[in-house]
Backbone as a printed PyTorch tensor [residue, N CA C, xyz], in Angstrom:
tensor([[[208.1600, 124.2420,  -6.9980],
         [209.5050, 124.7850,  -7.1350],
         [209.5730, 126.0870,  -6.3310]],

        [[210.6440, 126.2700,  -5.6030],
         [210.7850, 127.4830,  -4.7900],
         [211.0330, 128.6990,  -5.6820]],

        [[210.8010, 129.8530,  -5.1100],
         [210.9920, 131.1020,  -5.8510],
         [212.4580, 131.2680,  -6.2740]],

        [[213.3700, 130.8440,  -5.4060],
         [214.7960, 130.9820,  -5.7310],
         [215.1650, 130.0950,  -6.9130]],

        [[214.6900, 128.8650,  -6.9170],
         [214.9750, 127.9780,  -8.0370],
         [214.3600, 128.4900,  -9.3260]],

        [[213.1490, 128.9810,  -9.2200],
         [212.4830, 129.5370, -10.3990],
         [213.2880, 130.7020, -10.9670]],

        [[213.7660, 131.5680, -10.0990],
         [214.5750, 132.7110, -10.5490],
         [215.8530, 132.2330, -11.2280]],

        [[216.4820, 131.2150, -10.6790],
         [217.7110, 130.7040, -11.2740],
         [217.4310, 130.0820, -12.6410]],

        [[216.3670, 129.2960, -12.7430],
         [216.0110, 128.6930, -14.0320],
         [215.7100, 129.7690, -15.0670]],

        [[214.9390, 130.7780, -14.6800],
         [214.6110, 131.8530, -15.6090],
         [215.8630, 132.6340, -16.0190]],

        [[216.7870, 132.8360, -15.0960],
         [218.0310, 133.5320, -15.4340],
         [218.8560, 132.7250, -16.4310]],

        [[218.9050, 131.4210, -16.2580],
         [219.6440, 130.5670, -17.1860],
         [218.9810, 130.6040, -18.5680]],

        [[217.6630, 130.5440, -18.5970],
         [216.9330, 130.6230, -19.8720],
         [217.2220, 131.9700, -20.5440]],

        [[217.2230, 133.0320, -19.7490],
         [217.5220, 134.3480, -20.3020],
         [218.9210, 134.4100, -20.8970]],

        [[219.8960, 133.8330, -20.2080],
         [221.2710, 133.8440, -20.7230],
         [221.3340, 133.1340, -22.0770]],

        [[220.6570, 131.9920, -22.1910],
         [220.6460, 131.2710, -23.4750],
         [219.9970, 132.1330, -24.5520]],

        [[218.8950, 132.7670, -24.2110],
         [218.2070, 133.6600, -25.1570],
         [219.1220, 134.8240, -25.5560]],

        [[219.7950, 135.4250, -24.5790],
         [220.6650, 136.5650, -24.8580],
         [221.8320, 136.1740, -25.7480]],

        [[222.3890, 135.0040, -25.5320],
         [223.4870, 134.5350, -26.3680],
         [223.0070, 134.3500, -27.8130]],

        [[221.8690, 133.6960, -27.9670],
         [221.3270, 133.4930, -29.3250],
         [220.9930, 134.8170, -30.0040]],

        [[220.3860, 135.7150, -29.2650],
         [220.0450, 137.0120, -29.8230],
         [221.3090, 137.8130, -30.1410]],

        [[222.2900, 137.7490, -29.2420],
         [223.5530, 138.4530, -29.4910],
         [224.2550, 137.9170, -30.7280]],

        [[224.2200, 136.6060, -30.9210],
         [224.8300, 136.0180, -32.1040],
         [224.1520, 136.5380, -33.3660]],

        [[222.8290, 136.6480, -33.3280],
         [222.1150, 137.1910, -34.4940],
         [222.5370, 138.6380, -34.7620]],

        [[222.7550, 139.3870, -33.6960],
         [223.2250, 140.7590, -33.8570],
         [224.5770, 140.8210, -34.5340]],

        [[225.4870, 139.9380, -34.1220],
         [226.8240, 139.8810, -34.7210],
         [226.7160, 139.5060, -36.2020]],

        [[225.8630, 138.5600, -36.5140],
         [225.6730, 138.1650, -37.9140],
         [225.1350, 139.3240, -38.7510]],

        [[224.1940, 140.0740, -38.1920],
         [223.6560, 141.2360, -38.9120],
         [224.7530, 142.2820, -39.1530]],

        [[225.5590, 142.5360, -38.1520],
         [226.6360, 143.5190, -38.3060],
         [227.6400, 143.0470, -39.3620]],

        [[227.8710, 141.7450, -39.4100],
         [228.8330, 141.1870, -40.3280],
         [228.4250, 141.2440, -41.7890]],

        [[227.1680, 141.5800, -42.0790],
         [226.7370, 141.6360, -43.4750],
         [227.3250, 142.8100, -44.2240]],

        [[227.6330, 143.8810, -43.4950],
         [228.1840, 145.0740, -44.1460],
         [227.1180, 146.0340, -44.6380]],

        [[225.8890, 145.6290, -44.6980],
         [224.7880, 146.4970, -45.1320],
         [224.4800, 147.4910, -44.0080]],

        [[224.4200, 148.7980, -44.2990],
         [224.2020, 149.7990, -43.2530],
         [222.9240, 149.5760, -42.4350]],

        [[221.8470, 149.1990, -43.0820],
         [220.5950, 148.9540, -42.3530],
         [220.7590, 147.7360, -41.4400]],

        [[221.3860, 146.6890, -41.9360],
         [221.6050, 145.4790, -41.1420],
         [222.5330, 145.7680, -39.9640]],

        [[223.5270, 146.6340, -40.1810],
         [224.4400, 146.9960, -39.0870],
         [223.6910, 147.7040, -37.9870]],

        [[222.8380, 148.6520, -38.3460],
         [222.0370, 149.3740, -37.3370],
         [221.1260, 148.3950, -36.5990]],

        [[220.4740, 147.5050, -37.3240],
         [219.6330, 146.4840, -36.6870],
         [220.4600, 145.5770, -35.7950]],

        [[221.6490, 145.1900, -36.2450],
         [222.5290, 144.3390, -35.4580],
         [222.9330, 144.9950, -34.1440]],

        [[223.2460, 146.2790, -34.2090],
         [223.5980, 147.0150, -32.9740],
         [222.3990, 147.0610, -32.0340]],

        [[221.2190, 147.3250, -32.5900],
         [220.0040, 147.3550, -31.7680],
         [219.7380, 145.9870, -31.1380]],

        [[219.9600, 144.9280, -31.9020],
         [219.7480, 143.5820, -31.3860],
         [220.7600, 143.2640, -30.2790]],

        [[221.9660, 143.8110, -30.3610],
         [222.9590, 143.6040, -29.2980],
         [222.6070, 144.3740, -28.0230]],

        [[221.9470, 145.5080, -28.1750],
         [221.5940, 146.3170, -27.0130],
         [220.5050, 145.6290, -26.1810]],

        [[219.5850, 144.9440, -26.8360],
         [218.4680, 144.3110, -26.1310],
         [218.9410, 143.3100, -25.0670]],

        [[219.8620, 142.3940, -25.3890],
         [220.3310, 141.4790, -24.3300],
         [221.0810, 142.1960, -23.2110]],

        [[221.7920, 143.2580, -23.5480],
         [222.5090, 144.0000, -22.4990],
         [221.5210, 144.6520, -21.5380]],

        [[220.4950, 145.2610, -22.0920],
         [219.4580, 145.8640, -21.2470],
         [218.7660, 144.7900, -20.4190]],

        [[218.4430, 143.6700, -21.0500],
         [217.8070, 142.5680, -20.3350],
         [218.6760, 142.0310, -19.2300]],

        [[219.9700, 141.8940, -19.5050],
         [220.8930, 141.3850, -18.4900],
         [220.9540, 142.3220, -17.2880]],

        [[220.9530, 143.6140, -17.5390],
         [220.9590, 144.5780, -16.4460],
         [219.6940, 144.4380, -15.5970]],

        [[218.5530, 144.3230, -16.2640],
         [217.2810, 144.2100, -15.5350],
         [217.1990, 142.9110, -14.7340]],

        [[217.6700, 141.8130, -15.3210],
         [217.6750, 140.5370, -14.5880],
         [218.6070, 140.6230, -13.3910]],

        [[219.8010, 141.1910, -13.5840],
         [220.7540, 141.3410, -12.4880],
         [220.1500, 142.1740, -11.3560]],

        [[219.4810, 143.2660, -11.7320],
         [218.8580, 144.1380, -10.7380],
         [217.7870, 143.4140,  -9.9290]],

        [[216.9750, 142.6110, -10.5880],
         [215.9270, 141.8640,  -9.8930],
         [216.5290, 140.7830,  -8.9870]],

        [[217.5730, 140.1230,  -9.4540],
         [218.2200, 139.1140,  -8.6070],
         [218.8550, 139.7590,  -7.3860]],

        [[219.4600, 140.9240,  -7.5450],
         [220.0280, 141.6570,  -6.4200],
         [218.9400, 142.0420,  -5.4280]],

        [[217.8070, 142.5130,  -5.9440],
         [216.6850, 142.8940,  -5.0780],
         [216.2370, 141.6890,  -4.2580]],

        [[216.1000, 140.5430,  -4.9030],
         [215.6850, 139.3340,  -4.1950],
         [216.7090, 138.9080,  -3.1540]],

        [[217.9740, 138.9810,  -3.4980],
         [219.0270, 138.5950,  -2.5660],
         [219.0420, 139.5260,  -1.3460]],

        [[218.9440, 140.8300,  -1.6020],
         [218.9510, 141.7990,  -0.5080],
         [217.7190, 141.6570,   0.3870]],

        [[216.5860, 141.3930,  -0.2220],
         [215.3630, 141.1800,   0.5520],
         [215.4980, 139.9550,   1.4360]],

        [[216.0990, 138.9100,   0.8900],
         [216.2980, 137.6780,   1.6540],
         [217.2380, 137.9120,   2.8410]],

        [[218.2810, 138.7090,   2.6390],
         [219.2060, 139.0290,   3.7290],
         [218.4700, 139.7520,   4.8460]],

        [[217.6720, 140.7310,   4.4780],
         [216.9070, 141.4760,   5.4920],
         [215.9200, 140.5700,   6.2070]],

        [[215.2430, 139.7020,   5.4680],
         [214.2650, 138.7980,   6.0900],
         [214.9450, 137.8630,   7.0910]],

        [[216.1210, 137.3410,   6.7240],
         [216.8420, 136.4610,   7.6510],
         [217.2590, 137.2070,   8.9110]],

        [[217.7420, 138.4180,   8.7290],
         [218.1620, 139.2190,   9.8760],
         [216.9800, 139.5460,  10.7800]],

        [[215.8590, 139.8950,  10.1710],
         [214.6590, 140.2210,  10.9430],
         [214.1140, 138.9720,  11.6460]],

        [[214.1870, 137.8430,  10.9780],
         [213.7290, 136.5890,  11.5770],
         [214.5880, 136.2160,  12.7770]],

        [[215.8940, 136.4270,  12.6610],
         [216.8120, 136.0920,  13.7490],
         [216.5370, 136.9330,  14.9960]],

        [[216.0640, 138.1550,  14.7680],
         [215.7660, 139.0180,  15.9130],
         [214.3140, 138.9000,  16.3590]],

        [[213.5430, 138.0240,  15.7040],
         [212.1360, 137.8420,  16.0870],
         [211.2230, 138.9570,  15.6200]],

        [[211.6230, 139.6990,  14.6040],
         [210.8460, 140.8620,  14.1650],
         [210.0460, 140.6610,  12.9050]],

        [[210.0310, 139.4440,  12.3470],
         [209.2220, 139.2210,  11.1420],
         [207.7420, 139.2920,  11.5020]],

        [[206.9480, 139.9290,  10.6350],
         [205.5130, 139.9640,  10.9100],
         [204.9180, 138.5470,  10.7900]],

        [[203.9500, 138.2630,  11.6280],
         [203.2960, 136.9620,  11.6250],
         [202.2530, 136.9510,  10.4990]],

        [[202.2640, 135.9110,   9.7210],
         [201.3080, 135.7780,   8.6140],
         [200.0570, 135.0640,   9.1350]],

        [[199.2040, 135.8120,   9.8300],
         [198.0050, 135.2150,  10.4160],
         [196.7130, 135.8580,   9.8840]],

        [[196.8190, 136.5680,   8.7740],
         [195.6350, 137.2020,   8.2190],
         [194.7100, 136.1600,   7.6030]],

        [[193.3970, 136.3610,   7.7390],
         [192.4520, 135.4010,   7.1470],
         [192.5580, 135.3980,   5.6280]],

        [[192.3030, 134.2320,   5.0590],
         [192.4290, 134.0630,   3.6100],
         [191.1000, 133.6470,   2.9950]],

        [[190.9490, 134.0280,   1.7390],
         [189.7730, 133.6040,   0.9700],
         [189.9740, 132.1490,   0.5380]],

        [[188.9340, 131.4970,   0.0460],
         [189.0980, 130.1080,  -0.4220],
         [190.1780, 129.9470,  -1.4860]],

        [[190.4430, 131.0020,  -2.2580],
         [191.4740, 130.9350,  -3.3030],
         [192.8820, 130.9720,  -2.7230]],

        [[193.0120, 131.3110,  -1.4240],
         [194.3190, 131.3970,  -0.7890],
         [194.8320, 132.8250,  -0.6640]],

        [[194.1510, 133.7440,  -1.3260],
         [194.5600, 135.1570,  -1.2110],
         [194.1270, 135.7250,   0.1300]],

        [[194.9010, 136.6920,   0.5790],
         [194.5990, 137.3390,   1.8610],
         [193.3540, 138.1870,   1.7130]],

        [[192.4940, 138.1510,   2.7450],
         [191.2770, 138.9530,   2.7570],
         [191.6570, 140.4370,   2.7560]],

        [[191.1580, 141.1690,   1.7950],
         [191.5590, 142.5650,   1.5800],
         [191.2420, 143.4520,   2.7880]],

        [[190.0710, 143.2680,   3.3970],
         [189.6800, 144.1010,   4.5500],
         [190.6340, 143.8750,   5.7230]],

        [[190.9950, 142.6230,   5.9660],
         [191.9280, 142.3140,   7.0540],
         [193.3140, 142.8830,   6.7520]],

        [[193.7300, 142.8080,   5.4930],
         [195.0260, 143.3550,   5.1100],
         [195.0560, 144.8610,   5.2890]],

        [[193.9710, 145.5300,   4.9090],
         [193.8940, 146.9880,   5.0800],
         [193.9410, 147.3730,   6.5470]],

        [[193.2980, 146.5680,   7.3870],
         [193.3010, 146.8390,   8.8240],
         [194.7120, 146.6770,   9.4090]],

        [[195.4010, 145.6200,   9.0290],
         [196.7650, 145.3920,   9.5020],
         [197.7090, 146.4500,   8.9500]],

        [[197.4400, 146.9190,   7.7410],
         [198.2810, 147.9280,   7.1040],
         [198.3970, 149.1710,   7.9730]],

        [[197.2770, 149.6000,   8.5750],
         [197.2930, 150.7920,   9.4260],
         [198.3070, 150.6980,  10.5500]],

        [[198.4020, 149.5210,  11.1580],
         [199.3520, 149.3080,  12.2500],
         [200.7950, 149.4830,  11.7580]],

        [[201.1220, 148.8850,  10.6330],
         [202.4880, 148.9680,  10.1040],
         [202.8190, 150.3640,   9.5960]],

        [[201.8350, 151.0530,   9.0580],
         [202.0620, 152.4170,   8.5940],
         [202.3600, 153.3310,   9.7800]],

        [[201.6140, 153.1530,  10.8750],
         [201.8620, 153.9650,  12.0760],
         [203.2560, 153.6910,  12.6340]],

        [[203.6920, 152.4250,  12.6030],
         [205.0580, 152.0950,  13.0530],
         [206.1000, 152.8060,  12.2060]],

        [[205.8880, 152.8230,  10.8990],
         [206.8490, 153.4610,   9.9810],
         [206.8890, 154.9670,  10.2000]],

        [[205.7470, 155.5560,  10.4660],
         [205.7060, 157.0060,  10.7120],
         [206.3590, 157.3560,  12.0480]],

        [[206.2760, 156.4430,  13.0190],
         [206.8650, 156.6950,  14.3340],
         [208.3870, 156.5160,  14.3370]],

        [[208.8930, 155.6240,  13.4790],
         [210.3310, 155.3570,  13.4300],
         [210.8030, 155.3370,  11.9780]],

        [[210.8250, 156.4990,  11.3200],
         [211.1340, 156.5290,   9.8830],
         [212.5710, 156.1350,   9.5190]],

        [[213.4700, 156.0680,  10.4920],
         [214.8550, 155.7120,  10.1860],
         [215.1790, 154.2410,  10.4480]],

        [[214.1720, 153.4550,  10.8320],
         [214.3790, 152.0490,  11.1580],
         [213.9770, 151.1780,   9.9670]],

        [[214.9370, 150.4650,   9.3900],
         [214.6520, 149.6460,   8.2150],
         [213.6600, 148.5420,   8.5230]],

        [[213.6310, 148.0970,   9.7870],
         [212.7320, 146.9990,  10.1560],
         [211.2680, 147.3620,   9.9650]],

        [[210.8960, 148.5960,  10.3270],
         [209.4940, 148.9920,  10.1640],
         [209.1430, 149.1530,   8.6810]],

        [[210.1040, 149.5730,   7.8750],
         [209.8530, 149.6840,   6.4390],
         [209.7280, 148.3090,   5.7910]],

        [[210.4790, 147.3490,   6.2840],
         [210.3390, 145.9710,   5.8000],
         [208.9380, 145.4610,   6.1020]],

        [[208.4940, 145.6570,   7.3560],
         [207.1580, 145.1940,   7.7280],
         [206.0720, 145.9360,   6.9600]],

        [[206.2790, 147.2360,   6.7220],
         [205.3070, 148.0050,   5.9340],
         [205.2520, 147.4640,   4.5090]],

        [[206.3810, 147.0760,   3.9780],
         [206.4200, 146.4990,   2.6320],
         [205.5890, 145.2200,   2.5670]],

        [[205.6990, 144.3810,   3.5970],
         [204.8940, 143.1500,   3.6020],
         [203.4130, 143.4610,   3.7190]],

        [[203.0840, 144.5530,   4.4360],
         [201.6790, 144.9500,   4.5430],
         [201.1510, 145.4440,   3.2040]],

        [[201.9540, 146.2290,   2.4920],
         [201.5550, 146.6590,   1.1460],
         [201.3190, 145.4470,   0.2480]],

        [[202.2240, 144.4800,   0.3350],
         [202.0960, 143.2860,  -0.4920],
         [200.8290, 142.5170,  -0.1360]],

        [[200.5510, 142.3920,   1.1450],
         [199.3330, 141.6860,   1.5770],
         [198.0740, 142.4090,   1.0980]],

        [[198.1510, 143.7370,   1.0290],
         [197.0080, 144.5370,   0.5790],
         [196.8860, 144.5310,  -0.9470]],

        [[197.8450, 143.9140,  -1.6230],
         [197.7760, 143.8040,  -3.0700],
         [198.4290, 144.9420,  -3.8420]],

        [[199.1550, 145.8000,  -3.1450],
         [199.8070, 146.9330,  -3.8030],
         [201.3000, 146.6020,  -4.0020]],

        [[201.5830, 145.8330,  -5.0480],
         [202.9480, 145.3650,  -5.2940],
         [203.9070, 146.5040,  -5.5950]],

        [[203.4420, 147.5090,  -6.3230],
         [204.3370, 148.6140,  -6.6880],
         [204.8530, 149.3260,  -5.4380]],

        [[203.9540, 149.6540,  -4.5300],
         [204.3850, 150.3080,  -3.2950],
         [205.1720, 149.3410,  -2.4050]],

        [[204.8120, 148.0740,  -2.4280],
         [205.5370, 147.0950,  -1.6210],
         [207.0070, 147.0520,  -2.0460]],

        [[207.2490, 147.0190,  -3.3540],
         [208.6290, 146.9740,  -3.8580],
         [209.3640, 148.2780,  -3.5580]],

        [[208.6980, 149.4090,  -3.7120],
         [209.3340, 150.7020,  -3.4220],
         [209.6860, 150.7960,  -1.9440]],

        [[208.7880, 150.3370,  -1.0950],
         [209.0330, 150.3920,   0.3420],
         [210.1480, 149.4280,   0.7320]],

        [[210.2040, 148.2660,   0.0750],
         [211.2810, 147.3180,   0.3560],
         [212.6260, 147.9040,  -0.0900]],

        [[212.6370, 148.6170,  -1.2130],
         [213.8810, 149.2740,  -1.6370],
         [214.3190, 150.3180,  -0.5950]],

        [[213.3520, 151.0190,  -0.0040],
         [213.6800, 151.9880,   1.0540],
         [214.2630, 151.2600,   2.2620]],

        [[213.6900, 150.1070,   2.6090],
         [214.2140, 149.3250,   3.7480],
         [215.6410, 148.8570,   3.4610]],

        [[215.8780, 148.4010,   2.2460],
         [217.2280, 147.9490,   1.8550],
         [218.2150, 149.1090,   1.9510]],

        [[217.8150, 150.2470,   1.4530],
         [218.6700, 151.4350,   1.4700],
         [219.0140, 151.8350,   2.8940]],

        [[217.9980, 151.8580,   3.7750],
         [218.2460, 152.2260,   5.1690],
         [219.1130, 151.1770,   5.8660]],

        [[218.8870, 149.9100,   5.5580],
         [219.7140, 148.8580,   6.1360],
         [221.1740, 149.0330,   5.7280]],

        [[221.3900, 149.3340,   4.4610],
         [222.7600, 149.5270,   3.9840],
         [223.4300, 150.7270,   4.6360]],

        [[222.6650, 151.7730,   4.9290],
         [223.2300, 152.9530,   5.5840],
         [223.5930, 152.6880,   7.0320]],

        [[222.8260, 151.8030,   7.7000],
         [223.0680, 151.5680,   9.1300],
         [224.0340, 150.4190,   9.3720]],

        [[224.3270, 149.6300,   8.3610],
         [225.2060, 148.4630,   8.5450],
         [226.6610, 148.8230,   8.4150]]])
């Protein structure tokens, strides 16, 4: 199953969960008991927070996909030619070596979203997902400013 389909399925499952949880919150509020009302309000907040987080992740994925398509159309996507271990994971030493090249590009052209996109993929290949996501958010932000 593709990542997009998986995200859609998980979002649908979340919506069903949020509706059921929200209904429980309404039932708790309807009891009239002060403790149950407070719990009911708390139970209603959880699906709202979850919905915001799911929406944010779906937006991130959509924006990343837009940038990837644009970069692919211009021939600027990094080539995935790094050696892999038998498990399929990218060899860490090779990823670290490639990372240096992309980092130097980003330092040379800090206002170009394309270099930040490529740096994000290098972070991801090196196994640093937190920095990869932060760098991709920077690329999205710069793309939005220049578009």
